[in-house]
PDB file of N, CA, C and O in Angstrom, chain B, residues numbered from 101:
ATOM      1  N   MET B 101       0.820  -1.189   0.000  1.00  0.00           N
ATOM      2  CA  MET B 101       0.000   0.000   0.000  1.00  0.00           C
ATOM      3  C   MET B 101       0.866   1.257   0.000  1.00  0.00           C
ATOM      4  O   MET B 101       0.504   2.271  -0.595  1.00  0.00           O
ATOM      5  N   HIS B 102       2.007   1.178   0.670  1.00  0.00           N
ATOM      6  CA  HIS B 102       2.909   2.324   0.746  1.00  0.00           C
ATOM      7  C   HIS B 102       3.412   2.707  -0.646  1.00  0.00           C
ATOM      8  O   HIS B 102       3.527   3.895  -0.951  1.00  0.00           O
ATOM      9  N   TYR B 103       3.709   1.737  -1.483  1.00  0.00           N
ATOM     10  CA  TYR B 103       4.219   2.010  -2.819  1.00  0.00           C
ATOM     11  C   TYR B 103       3.155   2.642  -3.712  1.00  0.00           C
ATOM     12  O   TYR B 103       3.468   3.477  -4.560  1.00  0.00           O
ATOM     13  N   ILE B 104       1.921   2.251  -3.524  1.00  0.00           N
ATOM     14  CA  ILE B 104       0.832   2.871  -4.279  1.00  0.00           C
ATOM     15  C   ILE B 104       0.695   4.336  -3.892  1.00  0.00           C
ATOM     16  O   ILE B 104       0.490   5.194  -4.750  1.00  0.00           O
ATOM     17  N   TRP B 105       0.808   4.620  -2.604  1.00  0.00           N
ATOM     18  CA  TRP B 105       0.742   5.999  -2.126  1.00  0.00           C
ATOM     19  C   TRP B 105       1.897   6.820  -2.701  1.00  0.00           C
ATOM     20  O   TRP B 105       1.688   7.946  -3.153  1.00  0.00           O
ATOM     21  N   LEU B 106       3.108   6.268  -2.687  1.00  0.00           N
ATOM     22  CA  LEU B 106       4.261   6.961  -3.262  1.00  0.00           C
ATOM     23  C   LEU B 106       4.058   7.234  -4.748  1.00  0.00           C
ATOM     24  O   LEU B 106       4.403   8.311  -5.235  1.00  0.00           O
ATOM     25  N   ALA B 107       3.499   6.265  -5.469  1.00  0.00           N
ATOM     26  CA  ALA B 107       3.260   6.436  -6.897  1.00  0.00           C
ATOM     27  C   ALA B 107       2.257   7.559  -7.150  1.00  0.00           C
ATOM     28  O   ALA B 107       2.453   8.370  -8.055  1.00  0.00           O
ATOM     29  N   LEU B 108       1.201   7.613  -6.371  1.00  0.00           N
ATOM     30  CA  LEU B 108       0.197   8.671  -6.541  1.00  0.00           C
ATOM     31  C   LEU B 108       0.760  10.043  -6.210  1.00  0.00           C
ATOM     32  O   LEU B 108       0.479  11.014  -6.913  1.00  0.00           O
ATOM     33  N   ILE B 109       1.551  10.134  -5.149  1.00  0.00           N
ATOM     34  CA  ILE B 109       2.176  11.411  -4.791  1.00  0.00           C
ATOM     35  C   ILE B 109       3.157  11.832  -5.888  1.00  0.00           C
ATOM     36  O   ILE B 109       3.186  13.001  -6.273  1.00  0.00           O
ATOM     37  N   GLY B 110       3.960  10.888  -6.395  1.00  0.00           N
ATOM     38  CA  GLY B 110       4.882  11.183  -7.486  1.00  0.00           C
ATOM     39  C   GLY B 110       4.162  11.660  -8.726  1.00  0.00           C
ATOM     40  O   GLY B 110       4.621  12.580  -9.404  1.00  0.00           O
ATOM     41  N   LEU B 111       3.033  11.039  -9.027  1.00  0.00           N
ATOM     42  CA  LEU B 111       2.238  11.440 -10.178  1.00  0.00           C
ATOM     43  C   LEU B 111       1.715  12.864 -10.008  1.00  0.00           C
ATOM     44  O   LEU B 111       1.748  13.652 -10.953  1.00  0.00           O
ATOM     45  N   ALA B 112       1.239  13.195  -8.824  1.00  0.00           N
ATOM     46  CA  ALA B 112       0.728  14.544  -8.566  1.00  0.00           C
ATOM     47  C   ALA B 112       1.844  15.588  -8.684  1.00  0.00           C
ATOM     48  O   ALA B 112       1.647  16.636  -9.298  1.00  0.00           O
ATOM     49  N   ILE B 113       2.995  15.310  -8.108  1.00  0.00           N
ATOM     50  CA  ILE B 113       4.113  16.246  -8.163  1.00  0.00           C
ATOM     51  C   ILE B 113       4.591  16.413  -9.604  1.00  0.00           C
ATOM     52  O   ILE B 113       4.831  17.533 -10.054  1.00  0.00           O
ATOM     53  N   GLY B 114       4.728  15.309 -10.322  1.00  0.00           N
ATOM     54  CA  GLY B 114       5.150  15.368 -11.719  1.00  0.00           C
ATOM     55  C   GLY B 114       4.158  16.131 -12.590  1.00  0.00           C
ATOM     56  O   GLY B 114       4.562  16.894 -13.467  1.00  0.00           O
ATOM     57  N   ALA B 115       2.875  15.930 -12.354  1.00  0.00           N
ATOM     58  CA  ALA B 115       1.850  16.616 -13.138  1.00  0.00           C
ATOM     59  C   ALA B 115       1.885  18.124 -12.886  1.00  0.00           C
ATOM     60  O   ALA B 115       1.767  18.908 -13.828  1.00  0.00           O
ATOM     61  N   VAL B 116       2.044  18.532 -11.645  1.00  0.00           N
ATOM     62  CA  VAL B 116       2.130  19.966 -11.329  1.00  0.00           C
ATOM     63  C   VAL B 116       3.379  20.565 -11.971  1.00  0.00           C
ATOM     64  O   VAL B 116       3.323  21.659 -12.532  1.00  0.00           O
ATOM     65  N   ALA B 117       4.496  19.860 -11.892  1.00  0.00           N
ATOM     66  CA  ALA B 117       5.739  20.358 -12.493  1.00  0.00           C
ATOM     67  C   ALA B 117       5.602  20.474 -14.010  1.00  0.00           C
ATOM     68  O   ALA B 117       6.063  21.454 -14.595  1.00  0.00           O
ATOM     69  N   LYS B 118       4.976  19.488 -14.655  1.00  0.00           N
ATOM     70  CA  LYS B 118       4.773  19.555 -16.103  1.00  0.00           C
ATOM     71  C   LYS B 118       3.849  20.704 -16.473  1.00  0.00           C
ATOM     72  O   LYS B 118       4.042  21.344 -17.507  1.00  0.00           O
ATOM     73  N   PHE B 119       2.851  20.972 -15.647  1.00  0.00           N
ATOM     74  CA  PHE B 119       1.924  22.066 -15.903  1.00  0.00           C
ATOM     75  C   PHE B 119       2.637  23.416 -15.808  1.00  0.00           C
ATOM     76  O   PHE B 119       2.341  24.327 -16.581  1.00  0.00           O
ATOM     77  N   LEU B 120       3.569  23.548 -14.872  1.00  0.00           N
ATOM     78  CA  LEU B 120       4.259  24.815 -14.646  1.00  0.00           C
ATOM     79  C   LEU B 120       5.456  25.032 -15.560  1.00  0.00           C
ATOM     80  O   LEU B 120       5.963  26.151 -15.637  1.00  0.00           O
ATOM     81  N   THR B 121       5.921  24.002 -16.251  1.00  0.00           N
ATOM     82  CA  THR B 121       7.093  24.103 -17.112  1.00  0.00           C
ATOM     83  C   THR B 121       6.636  24.206 -18.559  1.00  0.00           C
ATOM     84  O   THR B 121       5.904  23.340 -19.038  1.00  0.00           O
ATOM     85  N   PRO B 122       7.064  25.276 -19.276  1.00  0.00           N
ATOM     86  CA  PRO B 122       6.658  25.408 -20.676  1.00  0.00           C
ATOM     87  C   PRO B 122       7.403  24.432 -21.580  1.00  0.00           C
ATOM     88  O   PRO B 122       8.496  23.972 -21.250  1.00  0.00           O
ATOM     89  N   GLY B 123       6.802  24.127 -22.712  1.00  0.00           N
ATOM     90  CA  GLY B 123       7.439  23.251 -23.691  1.00  0.00           C
ATOM     91  C   GLY B 123       6.908  21.837 -23.622  1.00  0.00           C
ATOM     92  O   GLY B 123       6.115  21.487 -22.748  1.00  0.00           O
ATOM     93  N   ARG B 124       7.374  21.018 -24.584  1.00  0.00           N
ATOM     94  CA  ARG B 124       6.971  19.606 -24.616  1.00  0.00           C
ATOM     95  C   ARG B 124       7.705  18.847 -23.528  1.00  0.00           C
ATOM     96  O   ARG B 124       8.896  19.058 -23.296  1.00  0.00           O
ATOM     97  N   ASP B 125       6.989  17.975 -22.876  1.00  0.00           N
ATOM     98  CA  ASP B 125       7.567  17.199 -21.792  1.00  0.00           C
ATOM     99  C   ASP B 125       7.594  15.722 -22.162  1.00  0.00           C
ATOM    100  O   ASP B 125       6.806  15.272 -22.994  1.00  0.00           O
ATOM    101  N   PRO B 126       8.496  14.970 -21.546  1.00  0.00           N
ATOM    102  CA  PRO B 126       8.660  13.568 -21.910  1.00  0.00           C
ATOM    103  C   PRO B 126       7.545  12.677 -21.388  1.00  0.00           C
ATOM    104  O   PRO B 126       6.952  12.946 -20.343  1.00  0.00           O
ATOM    105  N   GLY B 127       7.271  11.620 -22.127  1.00  0.00           N
ATOM    106  CA  GLY B 127       6.519  10.477 -21.661  1.00  0.00           C
ATOM    107  C   GLY B 127       5.090  10.684 -21.231  1.00  0.00           C
ATOM    108  O   GLY B 127       4.497  11.751 -21.388  1.00  0.00           O
ATOM    109  N   GLY B 128       4.572   9.614 -20.682  1.00  0.00           N
ATOM    110  CA  GLY B 128       3.205   9.590 -20.215  1.00  0.00           C
ATOM    111  C   GLY B 128       3.126   9.522 -18.711  1.00  0.00           C
ATOM    112  O   GLY B 128       3.853  10.214 -17.999  1.00  0.00           O
ATOM    113  N   CYS B 129       2.242   8.688 -18.245  1.00  0.00           N
ATOM    114  CA  CYS B 129       1.927   8.596 -16.828  1.00  0.00           C
ATOM    115  C   CYS B 129       3.106   8.081 -15.999  1.00  0.00           C
ATOM    116  O   CYS B 129       3.401   8.626 -14.935  1.00  0.00           O
ATOM    117  N   VAL B 130       3.768   7.053 -16.474  1.00  0.00           N
ATOM    118  CA  VAL B 130       4.876   6.458 -15.718  1.00  0.00           C
ATOM    119  C   VAL B 130       6.057   7.419 -15.637  1.00  0.00           C
ATOM    120  O   VAL B 130       6.674   7.553 -14.581  1.00  0.00           O
ATOM    121  N   VAL B 131       6.375   8.086 -16.741  1.00  0.00           N
ATOM    122  CA  VAL B 131       7.483   9.047 -16.742  1.00  0.00           C
ATOM    123  C   VAL B 131       7.155  10.227 -15.840  1.00  0.00           C
ATOM    124  O   VAL B 131       8.028  10.720 -15.126  1.00  0.00           O
ATOM    125  N   THR B 132       5.913  10.685 -15.863  1.00  0.00           N
ATOM    126  CA  THR B 132       5.492  11.771 -14.978  1.00  0.00           C
ATOM    127  C   THR B 132       5.663  11.370 -13.520  1.00  0.00           C
ATOM    128  O   THR B 132       6.105  12.173 -12.699  1.00  0.00           O
ATOM    129  N   MET B 133       5.315  10.135 -13.199  1.00  0.00           N
ATOM    130  CA  MET B 133       5.460   9.618 -11.844  1.00  0.00           C
ATOM    131  C   MET B 133       6.934   9.593 -11.430  1.00  0.00           C
ATOM    132  O   MET B 133       7.281  10.002 -10.322  1.00  0.00           O
ATOM    133  N   LEU B 134       7.790   9.113 -12.322  1.00  0.00           N
ATOM    134  CA  LEU B 134       9.223   9.056 -12.021  1.00  0.00           C
ATOM    135  C   LEU B 134       9.824  10.450 -11.868  1.00  0.00           C
ATOM    136  O   LEU B 134      10.664  10.669 -10.995  1.00  0.00           O
ATOM    137  N   ILE B 135       9.403  11.388 -12.703  1.00  0.00           N
ATOM    138  CA  ILE B 135       9.880  12.761 -12.573  1.00  0.00           C
ATOM    139  C   ILE B 135       9.462  13.327 -11.219  1.00  0.00           C
ATOM    140  O   ILE B 135      10.246  14.022 -10.573  1.00  0.00           O
ATOM    141  N   GLY B 136       8.249  13.040 -10.785  1.00  0.00           N
ATOM    142  CA  GLY B 136       7.784  13.507  -9.479  1.00  0.00           C
ATOM    143  C   GLY B 136       8.565  12.899  -8.328  1.00  0.00           C
ATOM    144  O   GLY B 136       8.928  13.599  -7.383  1.00  0.00           O
ATOM    145  N   LEU B 137       8.825  11.601  -8.402  1.00  0.00           N
ATOM    146  CA  LEU B 137       9.560  10.930  -7.324  1.00  0.00           C
ATOM    147  C   LEU B 137      11.017  11.391  -7.256  1.00  0.00           C
ATOM    148  O   LEU B 137      11.516  11.712  -6.178  1.00  0.00           O
ATOM    149  N   VAL B 138      11.694  11.425  -8.398  1.00  0.00           N
ATOM    150  CA  VAL B 138      13.093  11.859  -8.408  1.00  0.00           C
ATOM    151  C   VAL B 138      13.190  13.345  -8.089  1.00  0.00           C
ATOM    152  O   VAL B 138      14.126  13.777  -7.415  1.00  0.00           O
ATOM    153  N   GLY B 139      12.235  14.124  -8.566  1.00  0.00           N
ATOM    154  CA  GLY B 139      12.199  15.551  -8.240  1.00  0.00           C
ATOM    155  C   GLY B 139      12.026  15.795  -6.755  1.00  0.00           C
ATOM    156  O   GLY B 139      12.598  16.736  -6.204  1.00  0.00           O
ATOM    157  N   SER B 140      11.251  14.963  -6.114  1.00  0.00           N
ATOM    158  CA  SER B 140      11.068  15.065  -4.668  1.00  0.00           C
ATOM    159  C   SER B 140      12.379  14.820  -3.932  1.00  0.00           C
ATOM    160  O   SER B 140      12.708  15.527  -2.980  1.00  0.00           O
ATOM    161  N   ILE B 141      13.121  13.818  -4.378  1.00  0.00           N
ATOM    162  CA  ILE B 141      14.425  13.517  -3.760  1.00  0.00           C
ATOM    163  C   ILE B 141      15.397  14.660  -4.009  1.00  0.00           C
ATOM    164  O   ILE B 141      16.110  15.081  -3.099  1.00  0.00           O
ATOM    165  N   LEU B 142      15.429  15.168  -5.250  1.00  0.00           N
ATOM    166  CA  LEU B 142      16.317  16.276  -5.588  1.00  0.00           C
ATOM    167  C   LEU B 142      15.964  17.526  -4.790  1.00  0.00           C
ATOM    168  O   LEU B 142      16.849  18.195  -4.257  1.00  0.00           O
ATOM    169  N   GLY B 143      14.690  17.840  -4.707  1.00  0.00           N
ATOM    170  CA  GLY B 143      14.256  19.007  -3.953  1.00  0.00           C
ATOM    171  C   GLY B 143      14.593  18.900  -2.474  1.00  0.00           C
ATOM    172  O   GLY B 143      14.992  19.885  -1.851  1.00  0.00           O
ATOM    173  N   ALA B 144      14.436  17.716  -1.914  1.00  0.00           N
ATOM    174  CA  ALA B 144      14.772  17.515  -0.499  1.00  0.00           C
ATOM    175  C   ALA B 144      16.272  17.675  -0.270  1.00  0.00           C
ATOM    176  O   ALA B 144      16.688  18.233   0.746  1.00  0.00           O
ATOM    177  N   ALA B 145      17.082  17.191  -1.205  1.00  0.00           N
ATOM    178  CA  ALA B 145      18.535  17.331  -1.074  1.00  0.00           C
ATOM    179  C   ALA B 145      18.946  18.801  -1.151  1.00  0.00           C
ATOM    180  O   ALA B 145      19.805  19.248  -0.391  1.00  0.00           O
ATOM    181  N   ILE B 146      18.339  19.546  -2.062  1.00  0.00           N
ATOM    182  CA  ILE B 146      18.650  20.970  -2.179  1.00  0.00           C
ATOM    183  C   ILE B 146      18.208  21.720  -0.924  1.00  0.00           C
ATOM    184  O   ILE B 146      18.943  22.567  -0.417  1.00  0.00           O
ATOM    185  N   ALA B 147      17.012  21.414  -0.421  1.00  0.00           N
ATOM    186  CA  ALA B 147      16.519  22.074   0.791  1.00  0.00           C
ATOM    187  C   ALA B 147      17.410  21.754   1.983  1.00  0.00           C
ATOM    188  O   ALA B 147      17.693  22.628   2.802  1.00  0.00           O
ATOM    189  N   HIS B 148      17.849  20.512   2.082  1.00  0.00           N
ATOM    190  CA  HIS B 148      18.734  20.118   3.175  1.00  0.00           C
ATOM    191  C   HIS B 148      20.074  20.860   3.086  1.00  0.00           C
ATOM    192  O   HIS B 148      20.615  21.289   4.105  1.00  0.00           O
ATOM    193  N   ALA B 149      20.606  21.010   1.870  1.00  0.00           N
ATOM    194  CA  ALA B 149      21.875  21.726   1.692  1.00  0.00           C
ATOM    195  C   ALA B 149      21.740  23.203   2.047  1.00  0.00           C
ATOM    196  O   ALA B 149      22.713  23.837   2.456  1.00  0.00           O
ATOM    197  N   MET B 150      20.531  23.752   1.892  1.00  0.00           N
ATOM    198  CA  MET B 150      20.303  25.164   2.207  1.00  0.00           C
ATOM    199  C   MET B 150      19.745  25.366   3.621  1.00  0.00           C
ATOM    200  O   MET B 150      19.351  26.475   3.983  1.00  0.00           O
ATOM    201  N   ASN B 151      19.713  24.295   4.412  1.00  0.00           N
ATOM    202  CA  ASN B 151      19.179  24.318   5.783  1.00  0.00           C
ATOM    203  C   ASN B 151      17.724  24.787   5.846  1.00  0.00           C
ATOM    204  O   ASN B 151      17.342  25.539   6.742  1.00  0.00           O
ATOM    205  N   ILE B 152      16.932  24.339   4.898  1.00  0.00           N
ATOM    206  CA  ILE B 152      15.499  24.637   4.879  1.00  0.00           C
ATOM    207  C   ILE B 152      14.767  23.404   5.376  1.00  0.00           C
ATOM    208  O   ILE B 152      14.995  22.299   4.884  1.00  0.00           O
ATOM    209  N   ASP B 153      13.881  23.594   6.357  1.00  0.00           N
ATOM    210  CA  ASP B 153      13.116  22.462   6.878  1.00  0.00           C
ATOM    211  C   ASP B 153      11.893  22.229   5.992  1.00  0.00           C
ATOM    212  O   ASP B 153      10.922  22.984   6.047  1.00  0.00           O
ATOM    213  N   ALA B 154      11.953  21.195   5.191  1.00  0.00           N
ATOM    214  CA  ALA B 154      10.849  20.838   4.299  1.00  0.00           C
ATOM    215  C   ALA B 154      10.424  19.411   4.586  1.00  0.00           C
ATOM    216  O   ALA B 154      10.259  18.606   3.669  1.00  0.00           O
ATOM    217  N   SER B 155      10.249  19.104   5.844  1.00  0.00           N
ATOM    218  CA  SER B 155       9.994  17.727   6.231  1.00  0.00           C
ATOM    219  C   SER B 155       8.523  17.322   6.136  1.00  0.00           C
ATOM    220  O   SER B 155       8.217  16.129   6.114  1.00  0.00           O
ATOM    221  N   SER B 156       7.618  18.283   6.079  1.00  0.00           N
ATOM    222  CA  SER B 156       6.210  17.899   6.011  1.00  0.00           C
ATOM    223  C   SER B 156       5.366  19.043   5.462  1.00  0.00           C
ATOM    224  O   SER B 156       5.812  20.187   5.371  1.00  0.00           O
ATOM    225  N   GLY B 157       4.152  18.702   5.105  1.00  0.00           N
ATOM    226  CA  GLY B 157       3.164  19.688   4.724  1.00  0.00           C
ATOM    227  C   GLY B 157       3.417  20.357   3.393  1.00  0.00           C
ATOM    228  O   GLY B 157       3.993  19.776   2.473  1.00  0.00           O
ATOM    229  N   LEU B 158       2.973  21.588   3.320  1.00  0.00           N
ATOM    230  CA  LEU B 158       3.047  22.350   2.087  1.00  0.00           C
ATOM    231  C   LEU B 158       4.486  22.631   1.674  1.00  0.00           C
ATOM    232  O   LEU B 158       4.791  22.646   0.482  1.00  0.00           O
ATOM    233  N   SER B 159       5.371  22.852   2.634  1.00  0.00           N
ATOM    234  CA  SER B 159       6.770  23.128   2.284  1.00  0.00           C
ATOM    235  C   SER B 159       7.395  21.928   1.574  1.00  0.00           C
ATOM    236  O   SER B 159       8.178  22.111   0.642  1.00  0.00           O
ATOM    237  N   TRP B 160       7.070  20.718   1.992  1.00  0.00           N
ATOM    238  CA  TRP B 160       7.584  19.524   1.334  1.00  0.00           C
ATOM    239  C   TRP B 160       7.072  19.436  -0.100  1.00  0.00           C
ATOM    240  O   TRP B 160       7.838  19.120  -1.010  1.00  0.00           O
ATOM    241  N   PHE B 161       5.797  19.710  -0.312  1.00  0.00           N
ATOM    242  CA  PHE B 161       5.218  19.646  -1.645  1.00  0.00           C
ATOM    243  C   PHE B 161       5.857  20.682  -2.569  1.00  0.00           C
ATOM    244  O   PHE B 161       6.176  20.376  -3.718  1.00  0.00           O
ATOM    245  N   ILE B 162       6.044  21.899  -2.075  1.00  0.00           N
ATOM    246  CA  ILE B 162       6.654  22.962  -2.881  1.00  0.00           C
ATOM    247  C   ILE B 162       8.085  22.605  -3.252  1.00  0.00           C
ATOM    248  O   ILE B 162       8.488  22.765  -4.404  1.00  0.00           O
ATOM    249  N   VAL B 163       8.854  22.124  -2.284  1.00  0.00           N
ATOM    250  CA  VAL B 163      10.240  21.725  -2.549  1.00  0.00           C
ATOM    251  C   VAL B 163      10.277  20.574  -3.554  1.00  0.00           C
ATOM    252  O   VAL B 163      11.156  20.543  -4.416  1.00  0.00           O
ATOM    253  N   SER B 164       9.361  19.650  -3.461  1.00  0.00           N
ATOM    254  CA  SER B 164       9.302  18.522  -4.395  1.00  0.00           C
ATOM    255  C   SER B 164       8.987  18.982  -5.810  1.00  0.00           C
ATOM    256  O   SER B 164       9.597  18.510  -6.769  1.00  0.00           O
ATOM    257  N   VAL B 165       8.044  19.894  -5.943  1.00  0.00           N
ATOM    258  CA  VAL B 165       7.690  20.414  -7.265  1.00  0.00           C
ATOM    259  C   VAL B 165       8.868  21.193  -7.853  1.00  0.00           C
ATOM    260  O   VAL B 165       9.141  21.088  -9.049  1.00  0.00           O
ATOM    261  N   ILE B 166       9.562  21.966  -7.030  1.00  0.00           N
ATOM    262  CA  ILE B 166      10.735  22.709  -7.515  1.00  0.00           C
ATOM    263  C   ILE B 166      11.797  21.733  -8.015  1.00  0.00           C
ATOM    264  O   ILE B 166      12.409  21.974  -9.056  1.00  0.00           O
ATOM    265  N   GLY B 167      12.024  20.648  -7.301  1.00  0.00           N
ATOM    266  CA  GLY B 167      12.972  19.634  -7.752  1.00  0.00           C
ATOM    267  C   GLY B 167      12.564  19.016  -9.078  1.00  0.00           C
ATOM    268  O   GLY B 167      13.408  18.790  -9.945  1.00  0.00           O
ATOM    269  N   ALA B 168      11.279  18.743  -9.240  1.00  0.00           N
ATOM    270  CA  ALA B 168      10.790  18.167 -10.497  1.00  0.00           C
ATOM    271  C   ALA B 168      10.908  19.170 -11.642  1.00  0.00           C
ATOM    272  O   ALA B 168      11.211  18.784 -12.771  1.00  0.00           O
ATOM    273  N   ILE B 169      10.677  20.436 -11.368  1.00  0.00           N
ATOM    274  CA  ILE B 169      10.837  21.475 -12.397  1.00  0.00           C
ATOM    275  C   ILE B 169      12.300  21.561 -12.823  1.00  0.00           C
ATOM    276  O   ILE B 169      12.594  21.714 -14.009  1.00  0.00           O
ATOM    277  N   ILE B 170      13.214  21.465 -11.863  1.00  0.00           N
ATOM    278  CA  ILE B 170      14.642  21.476 -12.196  1.00  0.00           C
ATOM    279  C   ILE B 170      14.970  20.312 -13.132  1.00  0.00           C
ATOM    280  O   ILE B 170      15.705  20.484 -14.104  1.00  0.00           O
ATOM    281  N   LEU B 171      14.429  19.136 -12.841  1.00  0.00           N
ATOM    282  CA  LEU B 171      14.646  17.988 -13.722  1.00  0.00           C
ATOM    283  C   LEU B 171      14.112  18.239 -15.131  1.00  0.00           C
ATOM    284  O   LEU B 171      14.764  17.897 -16.118  1.00  0.00           O
ATOM    285  N   LEU B 172      12.938  18.830 -15.221  1.00  0.00           N
ATOM    286  CA  LEU B 172      12.357  19.098 -16.531  1.00  0.00           C
ATOM    287  C   LEU B 172      13.154  20.149 -17.296  1.00  0.00           C
ATOM    288  O   LEU B 172      13.303  20.037 -18.512  1.00  0.00           O
ATOM    289  N   VAL B 173      13.665  21.160 -16.613  1.00  0.00           N
ATOM    290  CA  VAL B 173      14.481  22.180 -17.276  1.00  0.00           C
ATOM    291  C   VAL B 173      15.771  21.555 -17.805  1.00  0.00           C
ATOM    292  O   VAL B 173      16.198  21.854 -18.920  1.00  0.00           O
ATOM    293  N   ILE B 174      16.387  20.692 -17.009  1.00  0.00           N
ATOM    294  CA  ILE B 174      17.585  19.987 -17.476  1.00  0.00           C
ATOM    295  C   ILE B 174      17.248  19.127 -18.690  1.00  0.00           C
ATOM    296  O   ILE B 174      18.019  19.084 -19.649  1.00  0.00           O
ATOM    297  N   TYR B 175      16.120  18.451 -18.662  1.00  0.00           N
ATOM    298  CA  TYR B 175      15.678  17.647 -19.800  1.00  0.00           C
ATOM    299  C   TYR B 175      15.546  18.514 -21.053  1.00  0.00           C
ATOM    300  O   TYR B 175      16.013  18.135 -22.126  1.00  0.00           O
ATOM    301  N   HIS B 176      14.903  19.685 -20.911  1.00  0.00           N
ATOM    302  CA  HIS B 176      14.723  20.573 -22.057  1.00  0.00           C
ATOM    303  C   HIS B 176      16.068  21.065 -22.599  1.00  0.00           C
ATOM    304  O   HIS B 176      16.235  21.189 -23.812  1.00  0.00           O
ATOM    305  N   LEU B 177      17.009  21.342 -21.726  1.00  0.00           N
ATOM    306  CA  LEU B 177      18.335  21.786 -22.177  1.00  0.00           C
ATOM    307  C   LEU B 177      19.054  20.680 -22.936  1.00  0.00           C
ATOM    308  O   LEU B 177      19.661  20.938 -23.975  1.00  0.00           O
ATOM    309  N   VAL B 178      18.995  19.458 -22.433  1.00  0.00           N
ATOM    310  CA  VAL B 178      19.674  18.340 -23.092  1.00  0.00           C
ATOM    311  C   VAL B 178      19.008  18.008 -24.429  1.00  0.00           C
ATOM    312  O   VAL B 178      19.699  17.838 -25.433  1.00  0.00           O
ATOM    313  N   ILE B 179      17.709  17.917 -24.453  1.00  0.00           N
ATOM    314  CA  ILE B 179      16.991  17.580 -25.676  1.00  0.00           C
ATOM    315  C   ILE B 179      17.102  18.710 -26.697  1.00  0.00           C
ATOM    316  O   ILE B 179      17.195  18.455 -27.897  1.00  0.00           O
ATOM    317  N   GLY B 180      17.092  19.948 -26.230  1.00  0.00           N
ATOM    318  CA  GLY B 180      17.231  21.084 -27.141  1.00  0.00           C
ATOM    319  C   GLY B 180      18.572  21.068 -27.856  1.00  0.00           C
ATOM    320  O   GLY B 180      18.638  21.379 -29.045  1.00  0.00           O
ATOM    321  N   ARG B 181      19.626  20.716 -27.162  1.00  0.00           N
ATOM    322  CA  ARG B 181      20.948  20.632 -27.785  1.00  0.00           C
ATOM    323  C   ARG B 181      21.039  19.452 -28.739  1.00  0.00           C
ATOM    324  O   ARG B 181      21.683  19.537 -29.785  1.00  0.00           O
ATOM    325  N   ARG B 182      20.394  18.357 -28.375  1.00  0.00           N
ATOM    326  CA  ARG B 182      20.468  17.153 -29.197  1.00  0.00           C
ATOM    327  C   ARG B 182      19.712  17.344 -30.518  1.00  0.00           C
ATOM    328  O   ARG B 182      20.118  16.798 -31.544  1.00  0.00           O
ATOM    329  N   ASN B 183      18.621  18.110 -30.501  1.00  0.00           N
ATOM    330  CA  ASN B 183      17.818  18.314 -31.706  1.00  0.00           C
ATOM    331  C   ASN B 183      18.281  19.508 -32.534  1.00  0.00           C
ATOM    332  O   ASN B 183      17.747  19.733 -33.620  1.00  0.00           O
ATOM    333  N   ALA B 184      19.253  20.278 -32.058  1.00  0.00           N
ATOM    334  CA  ALA B 184      19.735  21.443 -32.797  1.00  0.00           C
ATOM    335  C   ALA B 184      20.558  20.993 -34.008  1.00  0.00           C
ATOM    336  O   ALA B 184      21.275  19.994 -33.947  1.00  0.00           O
ATOM    337  N   PRO B 185      20.443  21.753 -35.120  1.00  0.00           N
ATOM    338  CA  PRO B 185      21.190  21.353 -36.335  1.00  0.00           C
ATOM    339  C   PRO B 185      22.673  21.583 -36.227  1.00  0.00           C
ATOM    340  O   PRO B 185      23.413  21.293 -37.167  1.00  0.00           O
TER     341      PRO B 185
END
């Protein structure tokens, strides 16, 4: 049951990040879920490095979405260079 909850939270975070990031985004539901989960880990690591307490509630969600947006921006930079003539 815990993994289902993590998947749903990852999907929500990934969907919000995709909504807030302009441009074409990768994949479907599974990729969105993975972007949300990895973005959450990235956001928590950045918050921890900056001594920001994002352990629960709205602050955790915001930090997670910011991490997912960072992942999407990196994706756009890499794909943009790869598709350039």
